[in-house]
Phi, psi and omega in degrees: 000129179301143178233124178257135178265144182271346183286144178296131180083359182284144177291149176245125185280156176249197179282356180296135179283347181270113178261319180229136179228137169250123180240103178056042188275130174241149166225111180237139182258159184304331180280003178097354180294131176257111181272322179222133188234105174051059182277122171240119186198142177242125175264122186281145179298131175077012182243164174260118177249127183249130172263124183223152178163175181289170177301138178083016183265357176094007184292317179289321176301316179298316178301313186286345174285341180293321180253017175065021170291334168231138182255138181293150175285321177205169184088183186227135171247123181248137170239118184053041176082001183246134179295122183296332181286349177259010180245152175295127184304318181294318179294319178301313185290335178290341177261009182228118175287149184219122180236129182239170174300143181069009173070326179065039183281156175281116188293335185259012174248147177294166179299318180300316182287331173299314181293328183279000188304306185292314176305322178294320177296331180278359176097009176293148173288159188299321182297312181295318181297320181287327175296318178296319180298319179296321177298317181292324177301316179296320182299322182267008173085029177258130182293146181304328182292348178280349186303323184270359180277171178249158184309321182296343180270001181250155173288168179300319179295321178294321178297321179295324175296321176297318179300319178294317179299316180298319180294332182269354193300323180265014178056053179287146178285339182242136179231122176257132184229112186257096182044052189291337187249008188286342185265003182251164183290162187302324181292314178295322180300315179297321178298317179293323176298315179297321180294320179297317178297322177295314179299317181297324178296333179271323191259331178061042178284163168269111187244130169248121190237127179257134175208159172258000187259112183295327178297318178295318180300315183290325180291319189267330193277136163287323172223150183233129176256117178263122179256145172254161180304135184102004174077022179265135174283118183272320179199144179223106186206174171292155181304320181298317178292319180302319182286323185268335182222067177299143188289330182201184183295326179297311180296318179303313180291323181289319179296325172107160182295329184270027181295334176296320177293316178300325181297338176297338179293350179250013176244126183295145175270006181303134176088000177295130179289133180261126183267177179282164183207129176286127182228151174222163182257138177305130182092355180280172183295131177297325180295317178294321179296321178297320179295323180289318187269340188064223176270359183269208186259150171225141177271132181264129182246157168272188184290345178261014179068025177265139185291138179246336182154185183245155168227154175259127182303320184295340183260001183274146179287146174255010179291140174297136179093343178288140182232161176285123178234166187296335181293339182274349192284142173254133183306144193259000182080191182280168181246149176255113180274110184292343183276342187210345190284163179260180175297329177296316179297321180293315181294320179297319178300318181291317184286332183272351182280134179295339182269349187082359177251115176288144181269120178263131180234161175271186184298339179267358179092004179277141183290134178241350180154204185234163177222142180243158178298323180299319180297319179296315181294325175296319178297317178298315180299319179295320180296319180292323178296320178297320180295321180294333183271356181254000000 
C-alpha cells in the first residue's frame, strides 16, 4: 500500500516492493578494518527487516549507511530508488525516523516538546507540532499527563516510547531502530516489542531494526538478515526458514540449539483439542473445592472466569467455613490464547503450569479449558506428516 510522508523532503513510496537496497556495499576503514563486505540486500516496503549478529558484524554500520550517518566506501545504498549519496544528508534524514538505545531525548525539554522536535525542524507551527506530538503520545501508549514531564521523570520503557513517538512525528515512511530495547529489563522489553508490532500493524512502515538478540529478531522480523563477523551477510530469510533451514554451521550455531522450539511459533494452534479443567472460584468453600479437585489440582478463577492461580486439592482444608483465598494460590504459568496463539504458546502454557495442564483462554482472557504437551506434540507430528505428503 502506498505511504505518503508529510515531512518536507521526505520520500514518497510507490507500488515498488523495494524500499531500501544495498548494492555491493563495502565499508572499510583506513586501518584496514572491514565493517561491511559486499552487502547485497533488499528491504521490502512496509515490512520489518531485522539485522542480527554478534558484536563487530557490521549490522549497525549497515543501518547507519541508510541515513548517511556513516558513508559507504564503495557500492550504492538506495532509498526509494534514490542513491543516498546524491541527496542532502539533512533532507534525507528528515524523511527517515531514527530510534536509538536510551532514546536520546533532550533532557531539558518536556516530553511533548521532545516528540514535536522534527515537525518543528520541518517548519510546522508550534500549535500543529504539539497537536501531532499529543496524538503520537497516545498512539505509543503514553498518558496525556506525561506531556509536561521531563525525560528524567520517566522510566526507561517510557523513555523508549517517547523515542518511538518522536521518530514517527513527521510520518516518515522509513524507520531505523538501533537496538532500541536493549537497555530495559526483560519484562519491559517484551512489552515494547508487542507495542512495536501493534504499531506496525496500524502504520505499515518500512522498518530496519538492529539487535544482537535472535529471539527478538525472530519475534519482530518479517525477514531477518544474519551477519557474521567481518560484515558478511550469512543468510537473509523469513524467520521460519531461518529456524528450519539455516544456511551453514555459523547460522545454525547463532540461531541456537532450541531453534526447533522457536519454530513452533510459526505453526498455528488452530484445531488443538481443548480438554476439561477442574476450576473453583476465589472465595468459594475450601471443602467444595476439595471435592471438585480430589487430591489433584484445581484452577482458581475470579468472577469473570479469569485465572488467578492454582490450588492442590490434597492441601485444602475440609473445615466448614474455610474459603479459597489469594494466600493459598500457586502461580499458574503462561496462558494459551485459543484465538491467536501458536503451537509454541500452547506448549509453553503446558510446560510452565505446575499442574502439567496448560490454561487455555479465549480472546477476552476467560478460561475455556486445558491443553497438554502431548496434544501439542501430536498436532506437530500430524502437521509434519501433511507437509511430507504435499
